[in-house]
N, CA, C and O atoms as CSV, one atom per row, in Angstrom:
chain,resi,resn,atom,element,x,y,z
A,1,MET,N,N,0.854,-1.273,-0.021
A,1,MET,CA,C,-0.143,-0.059,-0.150
A,1,MET,C,C,1.060,0.938,-0.016
A,1,MET,O,O,0.949,1.857,-0.828
A,2,LYS,N,N,1.992,1.009,0.642
A,2,LYS,CA,C,2.949,2.460,0.829
A,2,LYS,C,C,3.350,2.972,-0.409
A,2,LYS,O,O,3.386,4.197,-0.531
A,3,GLU,N,N,3.668,2.233,-1.376
A,3,GLU,CA,C,3.760,2.022,-2.762
A,3,GLU,C,C,3.197,2.984,-3.585
A,3,GLU,O,O,3.760,3.666,-4.442
A,4,ASN,N,N,1.748,2.976,-3.164
A,4,ASN,CA,C,1.105,3.234,-4.222
A,4,ASN,C,C,0.254,4.447,-3.373
A,4,ASN,O,O,-0.876,4.208,-2.945
A,5,TYR,N,N,0.824,5.602,-3.198
A,5,TYR,CA,C,-0.316,6.540,-2.546
A,5,TYR,C,C,-1.338,7.295,-3.091
A,5,TYR,O,O,-2.395,7.648,-2.567
A,6,ASP,N,N,-0.783,7.566,-4.523
A,6,ASP,CA,C,-2.219,7.961,-5.135
A,6,ASP,C,C,-3.344,7.130,-4.990
A,6,ASP,O,O,-4.370,7.758,-4.730
A,7,GLU,N,N,-3.507,5.505,-5.107
A,7,GLU,CA,C,-4.433,5.014,-5.230
A,7,GLU,C,C,-5.175,5.000,-3.372
A,7,GLU,O,O,-6.337,5.080,-2.974
A,8,THR,N,N,-3.927,4.868,-2.678
A,8,THR,CA,C,-4.198,5.192,-1.346
A,8,THR,C,C,-5.580,6.473,-1.228
A,8,THR,O,O,-6.763,6.574,-0.903
A,9,ALA,N,N,-4.712,7.075,-1.621
A,9,ALA,CA,C,-5.516,8.678,-1.461
A,9,ALA,C,C,-6.844,8.465,-1.806
A,9,ALA,O,O,-7.761,8.606,-0.997
A,10,LEU,N,N,-7.042,8.035,-3.303
A,10,LEU,CA,C,-7.862,7.760,-3.569
A,10,LEU,C,C,-9.368,6.979,-2.962
A,10,LEU,O,O,-10.522,7.400,-3.040
A,11,ALA,N,N,-8.892,5.815,-2.403
A,11,ALA,CA,C,-9.580,5.070,-1.579
A,11,ALA,C,C,-9.769,5.505,-0.192
A,11,ALA,O,O,-10.472,4.775,0.506
A,12,LEU,N,N,-9.313,6.467,0.287
A,12,LEU,CA,C,-9.177,7.344,1.467
A,12,LEU,C,C,-10.475,8.546,1.409
A,12,LEU,O,O,-11.299,8.898,2.253
A,13,LYS,N,N,-10.224,8.951,0.058
A,13,LYS,CA,C,-11.322,10.050,-0.504
A,13,LYS,C,C,-12.636,9.567,-0.523
A,13,LYS,O,O,-13.540,10.208,0.014
A,14,ALA,N,N,-12.876,8.243,-1.224
A,14,ALA,CA,C,-13.915,7.620,-1.395
A,14,ALA,C,C,-14.854,7.641,-0.165
A,14,ALA,O,O,-16.075,7.769,-0.249
A,15,LEU,N,N,-13.931,7.455,1.360
A,15,LEU,CA,C,-14.475,7.079,2.403
A,15,LEU,C,C,-15.116,7.903,3.129
A,15,LEU,O,O,-15.936,7.706,4.025
A,16,SER,N,N,-14.512,9.256,2.500
A,16,SER,CA,C,-14.615,10.644,3.261
A,16,SER,C,C,-16.587,10.790,2.706
A,16,SER,O,O,-17.284,11.475,3.454
A,17,ASP,N,N,-16.973,10.424,2.008
A,17,ASP,CA,C,-18.455,10.952,2.321
A,17,ASP,C,C,-19.618,10.055,2.740
A,17,ASP,O,O,-19.933,8.984,2.222
A,18,PRO,N,N,-20.101,10.571,3.590
A,18,PRO,CA,C,-20.932,10.191,4.688
A,18,PRO,C,C,-21.668,9.058,4.007
A,18,PRO,O,O,-21.355,7.911,4.328
A,19,ASN,N,N,-22.673,9.264,3.044
A,19,ASN,CA,C,-23.089,8.330,2.383
A,19,ASN,C,C,-22.512,6.662,1.811
A,19,ASN,O,O,-23.036,5.548,1.808
A,20,ARG,N,N,-21.228,7.184,1.380
A,20,ARG,CA,C,-20.409,6.029,1.040
A,20,ARG,C,C,-20.227,4.932,2.758
A,20,ARG,O,O,-20.284,3.717,2.950
A,21,LEU,N,N,-19.979,6.233,3.785
A,21,LEU,CA,C,-19.285,5.540,5.551
A,21,LEU,C,C,-20.666,4.359,5.465
A,21,LEU,O,O,-20.611,3.134,5.581
A,22,VAL,N,N,-21.900,5.268,5.216
A,22,VAL,CA,C,-23.040,4.134,5.489
A,22,VAL,C,C,-23.149,2.917,5.078
A,22,VAL,O,O,-23.515,1.895,5.659
A,23,ILE,N,N,-22.683,3.181,3.678
A,23,ILE,CA,C,-22.523,2.031,3.015
A,23,ILE,C,C,-21.880,0.891,3.370
A,23,ILE,O,O,-22.294,-0.230,3.665
A,24,ILE,N,N,-20.667,1.424,3.281
A,24,ILE,CA,C,-19.514,0.336,3.932
A,24,ILE,C,C,-20.363,-0.350,5.246
A,24,ILE,O,O,-20.576,-1.561,5.305
A,25,ASP,N,N,-20.904,0.808,6.500
A,25,ASP,CA,C,-21.269,-0.125,7.282
A,25,ASP,C,C,-22.273,-1.223,7.190
A,25,ASP,O,O,-22.297,-2.211,7.923
A,26,PHE,N,N,-22.953,-1.004,6.392
A,26,PHE,CA,C,-24.241,-1.947,5.911
A,26,PHE,C,C,-23.301,-3.022,5.466
A,26,PHE,O,O,-23.080,-3.721,6.455
A,27,LEU,N,N,-22.705,-3.433,4.518
A,27,LEU,CA,C,-22.097,-4.405,4.122
A,27,LEU,C,C,-21.241,-4.871,5.110
A,27,LEU,O,O,-20.927,-6.059,5.175
A,28,ASN,N,N,-20.815,-3.975,5.931
A,28,ASN,CA,C,-19.861,-5.074,6.560
A,28,ASN,C,C,-20.292,-6.057,7.157
A,28,ASN,O,O,-19.554,-6.934,7.607
A,29,GLU,N,N,-22.081,-6.059,7.291
A,29,GLU,CA,C,-22.806,-7.378,7.697
A,29,GLU,C,C,-22.930,-8.013,7.029
A,29,GLU,O,O,-23.622,-8.995,7.298
A,30,GLY,N,N,-22.369,-7.883,5.774
A,30,GLY,CA,C,-22.505,-9.283,5.004
A,30,GLY,C,C,-22.887,-8.440,3.380
A,30,GLY,O,O,-23.169,-7.262,3.161
A,31,GLU,N,N,-22.777,-9.355,2.649
A,31,GLU,CA,C,-23.429,-8.973,0.978
A,31,GLU,C,C,-24.477,-8.754,0.792
A,31,GLU,O,O,-25.360,-9.591,0.978
A,32,ARG,N,N,-24.740,-7.286,0.271
A,32,ARG,CA,C,-25.900,-6.901,0.264
A,32,ARG,C,C,-26.431,-6.739,-1.581
A,32,ARG,O,O,-25.559,-6.307,-2.335
A,33,CYS,N,N,-27.790,-7.083,-2.187
A,33,CYS,CA,C,-27.906,-6.731,-3.297
A,33,CYS,C,C,-28.349,-5.029,-3.617
A,33,CYS,O,O,-29.312,-4.694,-2.928
A,34,ALA,N,N,-27.998,-4.301,-4.216
A,34,ALA,CA,C,-28.127,-3.066,-4.446
A,34,ALA,C,C,-29.743,-2.653,-4.458
A,34,ALA,O,O,-30.030,-1.546,-4.912
A,35,CYS,N,N,-30.780,-3.509,-3.975
A,35,CYS,CA,C,-32.234,-2.404,-3.436
A,35,CYS,C,C,-32.105,-2.799,-2.241
A,35,CYS,O,O,-32.930,-2.228,-1.527
A,36,LYS,N,N,-31.297,-3.685,-1.546
A,36,LYS,CA,C,-31.679,-2.953,0.045
A,36,LYS,C,C,-30.991,-2.419,0.493
A,36,LYS,O,O,-30.967,-2.228,1.709
A,37,ILE,N,N,-29.820,-1.785,-0.665
A,37,ILE,CA,C,-28.917,-0.865,0.019
A,37,ILE,C,C,-29.383,0.149,-0.343
A,37,ILE,O,O,-29.001,1.107,0.329
A,38,LEU,N,N,-30.268,0.451,-1.374
A,38,LEU,CA,C,-31.089,1.401,-1.627
A,38,LEU,C,C,-32.220,1.637,-0.086
A,38,LEU,O,O,-32.190,2.633,0.637
A,39,GLU,N,N,-32.822,0.844,0.035
A,39,GLU,CA,C,-33.620,0.455,1.363
A,39,GLU,C,C,-33.419,1.556,2.336
A,39,GLU,O,O,-33.989,2.512,2.863
A,40,GLN,N,N,-31.776,0.596,2.264
A,40,GLN,CA,C,-31.404,1.674,3.817
A,40,GLN,C,C,-31.221,2.924,3.071
A,40,GLN,O,O,-32.185,3.667,3.252
A,41,LEU,N,N,-30.374,3.396,2.336
A,41,LEU,CA,C,-30.012,4.829,2.209
A,41,LEU,C,C,-31.060,5.578,2.163
A,41,LEU,O,O,-31.080,6.577,2.881
A,42,LYS,N,N,-32.345,5.230,1.183
A,42,LYS,CA,C,-33.541,5.813,0.300
A,42,LYS,C,C,-32.773,7.299,-0.491
A,42,LYS,O,O,-33.075,8.490,-0.405
A,43,ILE,N,N,-31.941,6.759,-1.076
A,43,ILE,CA,C,-31.665,7.832,-2.244
A,43,ILE,C,C,-31.810,7.208,-3.351
A,43,ILE,O,O,-32.194,6.041,-3.426
A,44,SER,N,N,-31.521,7.915,-4.290
A,44,SER,CA,C,-31.784,7.315,-5.859
A,44,SER,C,C,-31.061,6.344,-6.389
A,44,SER,O,O,-29.934,6.214,-5.912
A,45,GLN,N,N,-31.412,5.543,-7.329
A,45,GLN,CA,C,-30.778,4.462,-7.801
A,45,GLN,C,C,-29.711,4.760,-8.235
A,45,GLN,O,O,-28.731,4.071,-7.954
A,46,PRO,N,N,-29.580,6.190,-9.271
A,46,PRO,CA,C,-28.826,6.968,-9.866
A,46,PRO,C,C,-27.438,7.394,-8.908
A,46,PRO,O,O,-26.228,7.352,-9.126
A,47,THR,N,N,-28.051,7.704,-8.056
A,47,THR,CA,C,-27.076,7.763,-6.604
A,47,THR,C,C,-25.933,6.886,-6.663
A,47,THR,O,O,-24.713,6.916,-6.830
A,48,LEU,N,N,-26.978,6.013,-6.427
A,48,LEU,CA,C,-26.219,4.889,-5.623
A,48,LEU,C,C,-25.488,4.115,-6.342
A,48,LEU,O,O,-24.704,3.281,-5.889
A,49,SER,N,N,-25.753,4.399,-7.804
A,49,SER,CA,C,-24.444,3.971,-8.814
A,49,SER,C,C,-23.709,4.266,-8.553
A,49,SER,O,O,-22.735,3.549,-8.327
A,50,HIS,N,N,-23.749,5.891,-8.390
A,50,HIS,CA,C,-22.792,6.931,-8.292
A,50,HIS,C,C,-21.401,6.483,-7.513
A,50,HIS,O,O,-20.264,6.322,-7.956
A,51,HIS,N,N,-21.984,6.335,-6.071
A,51,HIS,CA,C,-21.222,5.824,-5.082
A,51,HIS,C,C,-20.657,4.613,-5.151
A,51,HIS,O,O,-19.505,4.520,-4.727
A,52,MET,N,N,-21.456,3.175,-5.801
A,52,MET,CA,C,-21.411,1.967,-6.050
A,52,MET,C,C,-19.857,1.875,-7.199
A,52,MET,O,O,-18.957,1.035,-7.235
A,53,LYS,N,N,-20.094,3.166,-8.046
A,53,LYS,CA,C,-19.008,2.745,-9.007
A,53,LYS,C,C,-17.464,3.534,-8.259
A,53,LYS,O,O,-16.322,3.130,-8.476
A,54,ILE,N,N,-17.799,4.612,-7.449
A,54,ILE,CA,C,-16.678,5.004,-6.852
A,54,ILE,C,C,-15.845,4.188,-5.906
A,54,ILE,O,O,-14.618,4.259,-5.964
A,55,LEU,N,N,-16.673,3.145,-4.730
A,55,LEU,CA,C,-16.236,2.122,-4.252
A,55,LEU,C,C,-15.712,1.236,-4.921
A,55,LEU,O,O,-14.680,0.753,-4.456
A,56,SER,N,N,-16.155,0.786,-6.049
A,56,SER,CA,C,-15.513,-0.332,-7.314
A,56,SER,C,C,-14.573,-0.156,-7.192
A,56,SER,O,O,-13.817,-0.694,-6.383
A,57,GLU,N,N,-14.215,1.078,-8.367
A,57,GLU,CA,C,-13.111,1.635,-8.496
A,57,GLU,C,C,-11.911,1.474,-7.868
A,57,GLU,O,O,-10.824,1.129,-8.330
A,58,THR,N,N,-12.235,1.763,-6.773
A,58,THR,CA,C,-10.905,1.988,-5.497
A,58,THR,C,C,-11.059,0.664,-4.663
A,58,THR,O,O,-10.663,0.792,-3.505
A,59,GLU,N,N,-11.376,-0.147,-4.877
A,59,GLU,CA,C,-11.668,-1.745,-4.938
A,59,GLU,C,C,-11.773,-1.918,-3.299
A,59,GLU,O,O,-10.920,-2.557,-2.683
A,60,LEU,N,N,-12.986,-1.241,-2.603
A,60,LEU,CA,C,-13.275,-0.783,-0.974
A,60,LEU,C,C,-14.198,-2.161,-1.278
A,60,LEU,O,O,-14.171,-3.166,-0.567
A,61,VAL,N,N,-14.875,-2.020,-2.275
A,61,VAL,CA,C,-16.051,-2.876,-2.530
A,61,VAL,C,C,-15.970,-4.153,-3.724
A,61,VAL,O,O,-15.822,-3.790,-4.891
A,62,HIS,N,N,-16.023,-4.972,-3.563
A,62,HIS,CA,C,-16.672,-6.145,-5.018
A,62,HIS,C,C,-17.991,-6.217,-5.401
A,62,HIS,O,O,-19.000,-6.171,-4.697
A,63,CYS,N,N,-17.830,-6.385,-7.087
A,63,CYS,CA,C,-19.695,-6.478,-6.815
A,63,CYS,C,C,-19.523,-7.494,-7.781
A,63,CYS,O,O,-18.523,-7.819,-8.420
A,64,ARG,N,N,-20.700,-7.948,-7.774
A,64,ARG,CA,C,-20.776,-9.923,-8.227
A,64,ARG,C,C,-22.747,-9.667,-8.893
A,64,ARG,O,O,-23.650,-9.349,-8.118
A,65,LYS,N,N,-22.944,-9.889,-10.285
A,65,LYS,CA,C,-24.035,-9.692,-11.096
A,65,LYS,C,C,-24.404,-11.223,-10.758
A,65,LYS,O,O,-23.676,-12.215,-10.769
A,66,ASP,N,N,-25.833,-11.085,-10.442
A,66,ASP,CA,C,-26.334,-12.210,-10.308
A,66,ASP,C,C,-27.822,-11.949,-11.092
A,66,ASP,O,O,-28.755,-11.371,-10.536
A,67,GLY,N,N,-27.880,-12.501,-12.540
A,67,GLY,CA,C,-29.290,-12.129,-13.414
A,67,GLY,C,C,-29.012,-10.505,-13.125
A,67,GLY,O,O,-27.900,-10.108,-12.777
A,68,LYS,N,N,-30.037,-9.706,-13.291
A,68,LYS,CA,C,-30.263,-8.629,-13.297
A,68,LYS,C,C,-30.406,-7.973,-11.861
A,68,LYS,O,O,-31.236,-7.113,-11.569
A,69,TRP,N,N,-29.496,-8.500,-11.047
A,69,TRP,CA,C,-29.485,-7.604,-9.619
A,69,TRP,C,C,-27.594,-7.745,-9.327
A,69,TRP,O,O,-26.924,-8.774,-9.418
A,70,ILE,N,N,-27.185,-6.563,-9.023
A,70,ILE,CA,C,-26.156,-6.606,-8.225
A,70,ILE,C,C,-25.969,-6.716,-6.966
A,70,ILE,O,O,-26.527,-6.050,-6.094
A,71,HIS,N,N,-24.963,-7.786,-6.784
A,71,HIS,CA,C,-24.665,-7.671,-5.081
A,71,HIS,C,C,-23.110,-7.275,-4.780
A,71,HIS,O,O,-22.044,-7.653,-5.265
A,72,TYR,N,N,-23.412,-6.483,-3.914
A,72,TYR,CA,C,-21.967,-5.745,-3.572
A,72,TYR,C,C,-21.674,-6.452,-2.120
A,72,TYR,O,O,-22.555,-6.888,-1.379
A,73,SER,N,N,-20.008,-6.483,-1.814
A,73,SER,CA,C,-19.634,-7.020,-0.835
A,73,SER,C,C,-18.464,-6.015,-0.199
A,73,SER,O,O,-18.036,-5.098,-0.901
A,74,LEU,N,N,-18.040,-6.188,0.946
A,74,LEU,CA,C,-16.476,-5.497,1.142
A,74,LEU,C,C,-15.841,-6.210,0.590
A,74,LEU,O,O,-16.161,-7.374,0.349
A,75,ASN,N,N,-14.471,-5.500,0.165
A,75,ASN,CA,C,-13.329,-6.120,0.047
A,75,ASN,C,C,-12.443,-6.092,1.292
A,75,ASN,O,O,-12.179,-4.934,1.613
A,76,ARG,N,N,-11.948,-6.944,2.024
A,76,ARG,CA,C,-11.883,-7.002,3.495
A,76,ARG,C,C,-10.161,-6.825,3.028
A,76,ARG,O,O,-9.485,-6.089,3.747
A,77,ASN,N,N,-9.480,-7.510,1.821
A,77,ASN,CA,C,-8.035,-7.251,1.926
A,77,ASN,C,C,-7.693,-5.696,1.739
A,77,ASN,O,O,-6.818,-5.078,2.346
A,78,LYS,N,N,-8.371,-5.310,0.987
A,78,LYS,CA,C,-8.124,-3.613,0.980
A,78,LYS,C,C,-8.463,-3.047,2.266
A,78,LYS,O,O,-7.500,-2.476,2.778
A,79,PHE,N,N,-9.376,-3.026,2.854
A,79,PHE,CA,C,-9.579,-2.395,4.567
A,79,PHE,C,C,-8.474,-2.691,5.062
A,79,PHE,O,O,-7.620,-1.866,5.389
A,80,LYS,N,N,-8.339,-4.467,5.212
A,80,LYS,CA,C,-7.006,-4.352,5.951
A,80,LYS,C,C,-5.037,-3.563,5.453
A,80,LYS,O,O,-4.086,-3.412,6.220
A,81,GLU,N,N,-5.116,-3.271,4.051
A,81,GLU,CA,C,-4.341,-2.609,3.504
A,81,GLU,C,C,-3.918,-1.410,4.732
A,81,GLU,O,O,-2.974,-1.248,5.505
A,82,LEU,N,N,-5.484,-0.541,4.342
A,82,LEU,CA,C,-5.469,0.896,4.699
A,82,LEU,C,C,-5.498,0.487,6.760
A,82,LEU,O,O,-5.607,1.547,7.375
A,83,GLU,N,N,-5.447,-0.361,7.405
A,83,GLU,CA,C,-5.633,-0.360,8.092
A,83,GLU,C,C,-4.218,-0.541,9.011
A,83,GLU,O,O,-4.098,-0.236,10.198
A,84,GLU,N,N,-3.067,-1.188,8.027
A,84,GLU,CA,C,-1.818,-1.521,8.020
A,84,GLU,C,C,-0.602,0.089,8.427
A,84,GLU,O,O,0.268,0.606,9.129
A,85,LEU,N,N,-1.719,0.173,7.041
A,85,LEU,CA,C,-1.336,1.608,6.774
A,85,LEU,C,C,-1.448,2.822,7.420
A,85,LEU,O,O,-0.770,3.791,7.079
A,86,MET,N,N,-2.342,2.855,8.434
A,86,MET,CA,C,-2.528,3.787,9.424
A,86,MET,C,C,-2.034,3.014,11.051
A,86,MET,O,O,-1.834,3.480,12.172
A,87,LYS,N,N,-1.994,2.045,10.637
A,87,LYS,CA,C,-1.038,1.419,12.112
A,87,LYS,C,C,0.371,2.103,12.105
A,87,LYS,O,O,0.827,2.595,13.137
A,88,SER,N,N,1.278,2.131,10.519
A,88,SER,CA,C,2.582,2.358,10.462
A,88,SER,C,C,2.820,4.048,10.778
A,88,SER,O,O,3.807,4.585,11.280
A,89,PHE,N,N,1.388,4.746,10.235
A,89,PHE,CA,C,1.632,6.043,10.640
A,89,PHE,C,C,1.860,6.495,12.153
A,89,PHE,O,O,2.846,7.112,12.557
A,90,SER,N,N,0.656,6.035,12.996
A,90,SER,CA,C,0.797,6.336,14.120
A,90,SER,C,C,2.140,5.374,14.768
A,90,SER,O,O,2.573,5.640,15.890
A,91,ASN,N,N,2.523,4.644,14.231
A,91,ASN,CA,C,3.903,4.096,14.785
A,91,ASN,C,C,4.939,4.963,14.825
A,91,ASN,O,O,5.623,5.115,15.836
A,92,ILE,N,N,5.208,5.862,13.255
A,92,ILE,CA,C,6.238,6.832,12.872
A,92,ILE,C,C,6.095,7.889,13.858
A,92,ILE,O,O,7.117,8.182,14.477
A,93,ALA,N,N,4.856,8.617,14.167
A,93,ALA,CA,C,4.735,9.756,15.230
A,93,ALA,C,C,4.793,8.742,16.729
A,93,ALA,O,O,5.005,9.415,17.737
A,94,GLY,N,N,4.712,7.989,16.846
A,94,GLY,CA,C,5.088,8.152,18.496
A,94,GLY,C,C,6.710,7.434,18.653
A,94,GLY,O,O,7.114,7.297,19.808
A,95,ASP,N,N,7.245,7.171,17.984
A,95,ASP,CA,C,8.682,6.930,17.758
A,95,ASP,C,C,9.532,7.928,17.732
A,95,ASP,O,O,10.706,7.597,17.899
A,96,ASP,N,N,9.286,9.208,17.552
A,96,ASP,CA,C,10.521,10.298,17.032
A,96,ASP,C,C,10.479,10.914,18.659
A,96,ASP,O,O,9.663,11.805,18.897
A,97,LYS,N,N,11.028,10.610,19.332
A,97,LYS,CA,C,11.481,11.119,20.940
A,97,LYS,C,C,12.734,11.574,21.069
A,97,LYS,O,O,13.376,11.942,22.054
A,98,SER,N,N,13.066,11.470,19.576
A,98,SER,CA,C,14.723,12.657,20.083
A,98,SER,C,C,14.951,13.815,20.256
A,98,SER,O,O,16.009,14.148,20.790
A,99,GLY,N,N,13.924,14.838,19.810
A,99,GLY,CA,C,13.668,16.614,19.694
A,99,GLY,C,C,14.404,17.091,18.835
A,99,GLY,O,O,14.556,18.309,18.930
A,100,ASN,N,N,14.961,16.561,17.970
A,100,ASN,CA,C,15.831,16.738,16.982
A,100,ASN,C,C,15.008,17.160,15.775
A,100,ASN,O,O,14.382,16.488,14.954
A,101,CYS,N,N,15.187,18.441,15.906
A,101,CYS,CA,C,14.362,19.004,14.675
A,101,CYS,C,C,14.850,19.503,12.700
A,101,CYS,O,O,14.135,19.611,11.704
A,102,CYS,N,N,16.246,19.671,12.890
A,102,CYS,CA,C,17.009,20.381,12.045
A,102,CYS,C,C,18.078,19.906,12.171
A,102,CYS,O,O,19.028,20.340,11.520
């Protein structure tokens, strides 16, 4: 993850939208059909499609087509990568106790 900061920045930007956070939280319970996500959010289908496109393009969410329905699930590996990156940042900040600045 550290090698591709552009990709990481896009994933974090995708997570900065409140609707997408609700979607992620809902998908954390398991795979969901787009119609169930629509019911949960009370948004229009085009708006949901926009959000899901962003989440899919950033590889935060997997999509699976089943007939005319699309089912979404979290890409837990991607979230694990983000978690490891955040942990590495918090370790870096805590390890600099030297007091040297210049």
